[in-house]
Jmol script that loads the backbone (N, CA, C; Angstrom):
load data "model"
ATOM      1  N   MET A   1       0.834  -1.178   0.000  1.00  0.00           N
ATOM      2  CA  MET A   1       0.000   0.000   0.000  1.00  0.00           C
ATOM      3  C   MET A   1       0.883   1.247   0.000  1.00  0.00           C
ATOM      4  N   ALA A   2       0.596   2.165  -0.904  1.00  0.00           N
ATOM      5  CA  ALA A   2       1.348   3.415  -0.929  1.00  0.00           C
ATOM      6  C   ALA A   2       0.924   4.282   0.250  1.00  0.00           C
ATOM      7  N   THR A   3       1.887   4.945   0.841  1.00  0.00           N
ATOM      8  CA  THR A   3       1.575   5.790   1.989  1.00  0.00           C
ATOM      9  C   THR A   3       1.491   7.247   1.579  1.00  0.00           C
ATOM     10  N   THR A   4       0.655   7.973   2.284  1.00  0.00           N
ATOM     11  CA  THR A   4       0.484   9.393   2.042  1.00  0.00           C
ATOM     12  C   THR A   4       1.425  10.158   2.953  1.00  0.00           C
ATOM     13  N   PRO A   5       2.216  11.082   2.426  1.00  0.00           N
ATOM     14  CA  PRO A   5       3.063  11.890   3.309  1.00  0.00           C
ATOM     15  C   PRO A   5       2.211  12.958   4.001  1.00  0.00           C
ATOM     16  N   TYR A   6       1.928  12.742   5.252  1.00  0.00           N
ATOM     17  CA  TYR A   6       1.127  13.694   6.027  1.00  0.00           C
ATOM     18  C   TYR A   6       2.008  14.844   6.502  1.00  0.00           C
ATOM     19  N   GLN A   7       1.398  15.973   6.721  1.00  0.00           N
ATOM     20  CA  GLN A   7       2.083  17.160   7.213  1.00  0.00           C
ATOM     21  C   GLN A   7       1.449  17.593   8.531  1.00  0.00           C
ATOM     22  N   PRO A   8       2.195  18.301   9.393  1.00  0.00           N
ATOM     23  CA  PRO A   8       1.597  18.823  10.615  1.00  0.00           C
ATOM     24  C   PRO A   8       0.338  19.630  10.294  1.00  0.00           C
ATOM     25  N   GLY A   9      -0.708  19.361  11.068  1.00  0.00           N
ATOM     26  CA  GLY A   9      -1.993  20.016  10.862  1.00  0.00           C
ATOM     27  C   GLY A   9      -2.995  19.157  10.114  1.00  0.00           C
ATOM     28  N   ASP A  10      -2.518  18.110   9.413  1.00  0.00           N
ATOM     29  CA  ASP A  10      -3.430  17.228   8.685  1.00  0.00           C
ATOM     30  C   ASP A  10      -4.297  16.437   9.651  1.00  0.00           C
ATOM     31  N   ARG A  11      -5.581  16.332   9.322  1.00  0.00           N
ATOM     32  CA  ARG A  11      -6.494  15.497  10.110  1.00  0.00           C
ATOM     33  C   ARG A  11      -6.416  14.076   9.568  1.00  0.00           C
ATOM     34  N   VAL A  12      -6.287  13.113  10.486  1.00  0.00           N
ATOM     35  CA  VAL A  12      -6.152  11.707  10.123  1.00  0.00           C
ATOM     36  C   VAL A  12      -7.067  10.857  10.999  1.00  0.00           C
ATOM     37  N   ARG A  13      -7.214   9.605  10.587  1.00  0.00           N
ATOM     38  CA  ARG A  13      -8.006   8.620  11.324  1.00  0.00           C
ATOM     39  C   ARG A  13      -7.127   7.386  11.522  1.00  0.00           C
ATOM     40  N   ALA A  14      -7.194   6.792  12.707  1.00  0.00           N
ATOM     41  CA  ALA A  14      -6.449   5.558  12.968  1.00  0.00           C
ATOM     42  C   ALA A  14      -7.088   4.417  12.178  1.00  0.00           C
ATOM     43  N   ARG A  15      -6.281   3.654  11.457  1.00  0.00           N
ATOM     44  CA  ARG A  15      -6.774   2.508  10.694  1.00  0.00           C
ATOM     45  C   ARG A  15      -6.826   1.251  11.548  1.00  0.00           C
ATOM     46  N   VAL A  16      -6.038   1.222  12.609  1.00  0.00           N
ATOM     47  CA  VAL A  16      -5.936   0.033  13.461  1.00  0.00           C
ATOM     48  C   VAL A  16      -6.087   0.423  14.923  1.00  0.00           C
ATOM     49  N   SER A  17      -6.462  -0.529  15.739  1.00  0.00           N
ATOM     50  CA  SER A  17      -6.519  -0.325  17.185  1.00  0.00           C
ATOM     51  C   SER A  17      -5.206  -0.766  17.801  1.00  0.00           C
ATOM     52  N   ASN A  18      -4.824  -0.096  18.883  1.00  0.00           N
ATOM     53  CA  ASN A  18      -3.686  -0.535  19.683  1.00  0.00           C
ATOM     54  C   ASN A  18      -4.008  -0.219  21.141  1.00  0.00           C
ATOM     55  N   SER A  19      -3.048  -0.304  22.023  1.00  0.00           N
ATOM     56  CA  SER A  19      -3.317  -0.091  23.446  1.00  0.00           C
ATOM     57  C   SER A  19      -3.640   1.367  23.781  1.00  0.00           C
ATOM     58  N   LEU A  20      -3.363   2.299  22.865  1.00  0.00           N
ATOM     59  CA  LEU A  20      -3.576   3.720  23.140  1.00  0.00           C
ATOM     60  C   LEU A  20      -4.722   4.349  22.365  1.00  0.00           C
ATOM     61  N   VAL A  21      -5.114   3.736  21.259  1.00  0.00           N
ATOM     62  CA  VAL A  21      -6.134   4.341  20.401  1.00  0.00           C
ATOM     63  C   VAL A  21      -6.955   3.254  19.697  1.00  0.00           C
ATOM     64  N   GLN A  22      -8.233   3.533  19.484  1.00  0.00           N
ATOM     65  CA  GLN A  22      -9.114   2.601  18.783  1.00  0.00           C
ATOM     66  C   GLN A  22      -9.163   2.951  17.296  1.00  0.00           C
ATOM     67  N   ALA A  23      -9.338   1.954  16.449  1.00  0.00           N
ATOM     68  CA  ALA A  23      -9.498   2.199  15.019  1.00  0.00           C
ATOM     69  C   ALA A  23     -10.659   3.155  14.806  1.00  0.00           C
ATOM     70  N   GLY A  24     -10.472   4.093  13.891  1.00  0.00           N
ATOM     71  CA  GLY A  24     -11.512   5.063  13.582  1.00  0.00           C
ATOM     72  C   GLY A  24     -11.400   6.368  14.340  1.00  0.00           C
ATOM     73  N   THR A  25     -10.514   6.436  15.348  1.00  0.00           N
ATOM     74  CA  THR A  25     -10.354   7.656  16.133  1.00  0.00           C
ATOM     75  C   THR A  25      -9.692   8.742  15.287  1.00  0.00           C
ATOM     76  N   LEU A  26     -10.246   9.943  15.360  1.00  0.00           N
ATOM     77  CA  LEU A  26      -9.711  11.086  14.617  1.00  0.00           C
ATOM     78  C   LEU A  26      -8.604  11.771  15.405  1.00  0.00           C
ATOM     79  N   GLY A  27      -7.641  12.320  14.687  1.00  0.00           N
ATOM     80  CA  GLY A  27      -6.554  13.042  15.324  1.00  0.00           C
ATOM     81  C   GLY A  27      -5.912  14.027  14.366  1.00  0.00           C
ATOM     82  N   THR A  28      -4.911  14.728  14.869  1.00  0.00           N
ATOM     83  CA  THR A  28      -4.188  15.726  14.086  1.00  0.00           C
ATOM     84  C   THR A  28      -2.698  15.424  14.137  1.00  0.00           C
ATOM     85  N   VAL A  29      -2.061  15.413  12.974  1.00  0.00           N
ATOM     86  CA  VAL A  29      -0.612  15.219  12.911  1.00  0.00           C
ATOM     87  C   VAL A  29       0.044  16.461  13.514  1.00  0.00           C
ATOM     88  N   VAL A  30       0.915  16.252  14.505  1.00  0.00           N
ATOM     89  CA  VAL A  30       1.616  17.379  15.120  1.00  0.00           C
ATOM     90  C   VAL A  30       3.090  17.416  14.724  1.00  0.00           C
ATOM     91  N   LEU A  31       3.630  16.282  14.255  1.00  0.00           N
ATOM     92  CA  LEU A  31       5.042  16.236  13.876  1.00  0.00           C
ATOM     93  C   LEU A  31       5.262  15.127  12.863  1.00  0.00           C
ATOM     94  N   ARG A  32       6.025  15.435  11.828  1.00  0.00           N
ATOM     95  CA  ARG A  32       6.462  14.427  10.862  1.00  0.00           C
ATOM     96  C   ARG A  32       7.946  14.214  11.108  1.00  0.00           C
ATOM     97  N   TYR A  33       8.331  13.003  11.476  1.00  0.00           N
ATOM     98  CA  TYR A  33       9.737  12.724  11.756  1.00  0.00           C
ATOM     99  C   TYR A  33      10.543  12.682  10.472  1.00  0.00           C
ATOM    100  N   SER A  34      11.638  13.408  10.439  1.00  0.00           N
ATOM    101  CA  SER A  34      12.521  13.361   9.278  1.00  0.00           C
ATOM    102  C   SER A  34      13.540  12.233   9.420  1.00  0.00           C
ATOM    103  N   THR A  35      13.748  11.754  10.639  1.00  0.00           N
ATOM    104  CA  THR A  35      14.736  10.699  10.876  1.00  0.00           C
ATOM    105  C   THR A  35      14.129   9.297  10.855  1.00  0.00           C
ATOM    106  N   MET A  36      12.815   9.209  10.876  1.00  0.00           N
ATOM    107  CA  MET A  36      12.123   7.914  10.812  1.00  0.00           C
ATOM    108  C   MET A  36      11.185   7.933   9.620  1.00  0.00           C
ATOM    109  N   ARG A  37      11.432   7.096   8.667  1.00  0.00           N
ATOM    110  CA  ARG A  37      10.587   7.048   7.485  1.00  0.00           C
ATOM    111  C   ARG A  37       9.159   6.679   7.883  1.00  0.00           C
ATOM    112  N   ASN A  38       8.222   7.528   7.503  1.00  0.00           N
ATOM    113  CA  ASN A  38       6.796   7.303   7.720  1.00  0.00           C
ATOM    114  C   ASN A  38       6.376   7.319   9.183  1.00  0.00           C
ATOM    115  N   GLY A  39       7.132   7.979  10.053  1.00  0.00           N
ATOM    116  CA  GLY A  39       6.766   8.108  11.467  1.00  0.00           C
ATOM    117  C   GLY A  39       6.145   9.467  11.740  1.00  0.00           C
ATOM    118  N   TYR A  40       5.052   9.465  12.504  1.00  0.00           N
ATOM    119  CA  TYR A  40       4.321  10.696  12.795  1.00  0.00           C
ATOM    120  C   TYR A  40       3.906  10.723  14.258  1.00  0.00           C
ATOM    121  N   GLU A  41       3.950  11.903  14.860  1.00  0.00           N
ATOM    122  CA  GLU A  41       3.342  12.120  16.168  1.00  0.00           C
ATOM    123  C   GLU A  41       1.930  12.627  15.889  1.00  0.00           C
ATOM    124  N   VAL A  42       0.937  11.949  16.464  1.00  0.00           N
ATOM    125  CA  VAL A  42      -0.459  12.303  16.240  1.00  0.00           C
ATOM    126  C   VAL A  42      -1.128  12.515  17.590  1.00  0.00           C
ATOM    127  N   ARG A  43      -1.832  13.637  17.730  1.00  0.00           N
ATOM    128  CA  ARG A  43      -2.635  13.877  18.929  1.00  0.00           C
ATOM    129  C   ARG A  43      -4.070  13.535  18.562  1.00  0.00           C
ATOM    130  N   PHE A  44      -4.549  12.426  19.148  1.00  0.00           N
ATOM    131  CA  PHE A  44      -5.907  11.976  18.867  1.00  0.00           C
ATOM    132  C   PHE A  44      -6.897  12.723  19.736  1.00  0.00           C
ATOM    133  N   ASP A  45      -8.073  12.956  19.187  1.00  0.00           N
ATOM    134  CA  ASP A  45      -9.128  13.668  19.892  1.00  0.00           C
ATOM    135  C   ASP A  45      -9.397  13.000  21.236  1.00  0.00           C
ATOM    136  N   GLY A  46      -9.442  13.800  22.286  1.00  0.00           N
ATOM    137  CA  GLY A  46      -9.722  13.295  23.625  1.00  0.00           C
ATOM    138  C   GLY A  46      -8.502  12.807  24.385  1.00  0.00           C
ATOM    139  N   GLN A  47      -7.315  12.877  23.784  1.00  0.00           N
ATOM    140  CA  GLN A  47      -6.091  12.449  24.465  1.00  0.00           C
ATOM    141  C   GLN A  47      -5.183  13.649  24.686  1.00  0.00           C
ATOM    142  N   ARG A  48      -4.484  13.637  25.800  1.00  0.00           N
ATOM    143  CA  ARG A  48      -3.581  14.746  26.137  1.00  0.00           C
ATOM    144  C   ARG A  48      -2.284  14.720  25.352  1.00  0.00           C
ATOM    145  N   ALA A  49      -1.697  13.554  25.247  1.00  0.00           N
ATOM    146  CA  ALA A  49      -0.371  13.436  24.633  1.00  0.00           C
ATOM    147  C   ALA A  49      -0.465  12.872  23.216  1.00  0.00           C
ATOM    148  N   ALA A  50       0.457  13.308  22.373  1.00  0.00           N
ATOM    149  CA  ALA A  50       0.577  12.756  21.028  1.00  0.00           C
ATOM    150  C   ALA A  50       1.285  11.408  21.115  1.00  0.00           C
ATOM    151  N   ILE A  51       0.965  10.530  20.181  1.00  0.00           N
ATOM    152  CA  ILE A  51       1.611   9.213  20.159  1.00  0.00           C
ATOM    153  C   ILE A  51       2.221   8.965  18.786  1.00  0.00           C
ATOM    154  N   LEU A  52       3.253   8.122  18.754  1.00  0.00           N
ATOM    155  CA  LEU A  52       3.916   7.752  17.517  1.00  0.00           C
ATOM    156  C   LEU A  52       3.032   6.788  16.742  1.00  0.00           C
ATOM    157  N   MET A  53       2.800   7.117  15.490  1.00  0.00           N
ATOM    158  CA  MET A  53       2.049   6.238  14.599  1.00  0.00           C
ATOM    159  C   MET A  53       2.821   6.159  13.285  1.00  0.00           C
ATOM    160  N   TRP A  54       2.687   5.030  12.606  1.00  0.00           N
ATOM    161  CA  TRP A  54       3.310   4.836  11.303  1.00  0.00           C
ATOM    162  C   TRP A  54       2.284   5.142  10.227  1.00  0.00           C
ATOM    163  N   ALA A  55       2.747   5.560   9.063  1.00  0.00           N
ATOM    164  CA  ALA A  55       1.852   5.964   7.976  1.00  0.00           C
ATOM    165  C   ALA A  55       0.838   4.883   7.623  1.00  0.00           C
ATOM    166  N   ASP A  56       1.239   3.608   7.661  1.00  0.00           N
ATOM    167  CA  ASP A  56       0.288   2.554   7.297  1.00  0.00           C
ATOM    168  C   ASP A  56      -0.771   2.323   8.370  1.00  0.00           C
ATOM    169  N   GLU A  57      -0.649   2.978   9.530  1.00  0.00           N
ATOM    170  CA  GLU A  57      -1.649   2.894  10.588  1.00  0.00           C
ATOM    171  C   GLU A  57      -2.644   4.054  10.520  1.00  0.00           C
ATOM    172  N   LEU A  58      -2.440   4.942   9.535  1.00  0.00           N
ATOM    173  CA  LEU A  58      -3.253   6.155   9.413  1.00  0.00           C
ATOM    174  C   LEU A  58      -3.892   6.246   8.036  1.00  0.00           C
ATOM    175  N   GLU A  59      -4.970   7.029   7.970  1.00  0.00           N
ATOM    176  CA  GLU A  59      -5.589   7.371   6.700  1.00  0.00           C
ATOM    177  C   GLU A  59      -6.124   8.791   6.809  1.00  0.00           C
ATOM    178  N   PRO A  60      -6.324   9.466   5.692  1.00  0.00           N
ATOM    179  CA  PRO A  60      -6.891  10.812   5.759  1.00  0.00           C
ATOM    180  C   PRO A  60      -8.253  10.787   6.447  1.00  0.00           C
ATOM    181  N   ALA A  61      -8.549  11.801   7.233  1.00  0.00           N
ATOM    182  CA  ALA A  61      -9.793  11.832   8.006  1.00  0.00           C
ATOM    183  C   ALA A  61     -11.022  11.913   7.123  1.00  0.00           C
ATOM    184  N   ASP A  62     -10.883  12.404   5.895  1.00  0.00           N
ATOM    185  CA  ASP A  62     -12.050  12.531   5.032  1.00  0.00           C
ATOM    186  C   ASP A  62     -12.462  11.226   4.373  1.00  0.00           C
ATOM    187  N   ARG A  63     -11.697  10.161   4.581  1.00  0.00           N
ATOM    188  CA  ARG A  63     -12.053   8.854   4.045  1.00  0.00           C
ATOM    189  C   ARG A  63     -13.212   8.272   4.852  1.00  0.00           C
ATOM    190  N   SER A  64     -14.084   7.564   4.220  1.00  0.00           N
ATOM    191  CA  SER A  64     -15.261   6.998   4.872  1.00  0.00           C
ATOM    192  C   SER A  64     -14.868   6.040   5.989  1.00  0.00           C
ATOM    193  N   ALA A  65     -15.524   6.151   7.126  1.00  0.00           N
ATOM    194  CA  ALA A  65     -15.249   5.258   8.256  1.00  0.00           C
ATOM    195  C   ALA A  65     -15.610   3.820   7.928  1.00  0.00           C
ATOM    196  N   ASP A  66     -16.510   3.606   6.973  1.00  0.00           N
ATOM    197  CA  ASP A  66     -16.891   2.242   6.586  1.00  0.00           C
ATOM    198  C   ASP A  66     -15.747   1.479   5.951  1.00  0.00           C
ATOM    199  N   ASP A  67     -14.748   2.204   5.430  1.00  0.00           N
ATOM    200  CA  ASP A  67     -13.597   1.569   4.791  1.00  0.00           C
ATOM    201  C   ASP A  67     -12.475   1.267   5.780  1.00  0.00           C
ATOM    202  N   THR A  68     -12.637   1.631   7.051  1.00  0.00           N
ATOM    203  CA  THR A  68     -11.582   1.460   8.037  1.00  0.00           C
ATOM    204  C   THR A  68     -11.444  -0.004   8.414  1.00  0.00           C
ATOM    205  N   PRO A  69     -10.254  -0.617   8.202  1.00  0.00           N
ATOM    206  CA  PRO A  69     -10.058  -2.010   8.603  1.00  0.00           C
ATOM    207  C   PRO A  69     -10.125  -2.163  10.116  1.00  0.00           C
ATOM    208  N   GLN A  70     -10.668  -3.246  10.564  1.00  0.00           N
ATOM    209  CA  GLN A  70     -10.757  -3.535  12.001  1.00  0.00           C
ATOM    210  C   GLN A  70      -9.801  -4.688  12.315  1.00  0.00           C
ATOM    211  N   PRO A  71      -9.234  -4.705  13.512  1.00  0.00           N
ATOM    212  CA  PRO A  71      -8.283  -5.773  13.868  1.00  0.00           C
ATOM    213  C   PRO A  71      -8.961  -7.113  13.993  1.00  0.00           C
TER     214      PRO A  71
END
end "model"
wireframe off; spacefill off
backbone 0.3
color backbone group
């Protein structure tokens, strides 16, 4: 799957669930790592701290939630 290069300020949705966020949760990219390929700090709605997510774990927020893969 080709990854989208997100920029700070982009709204995204989690594609997968993990211990910190559920699939489908909306968030905002706050940092794009230049030293880690496809690594992003994302602050998800309702959470205080940003968490590290990989590009393949994210999708643009405007994509339909029905297309979001579930674990």
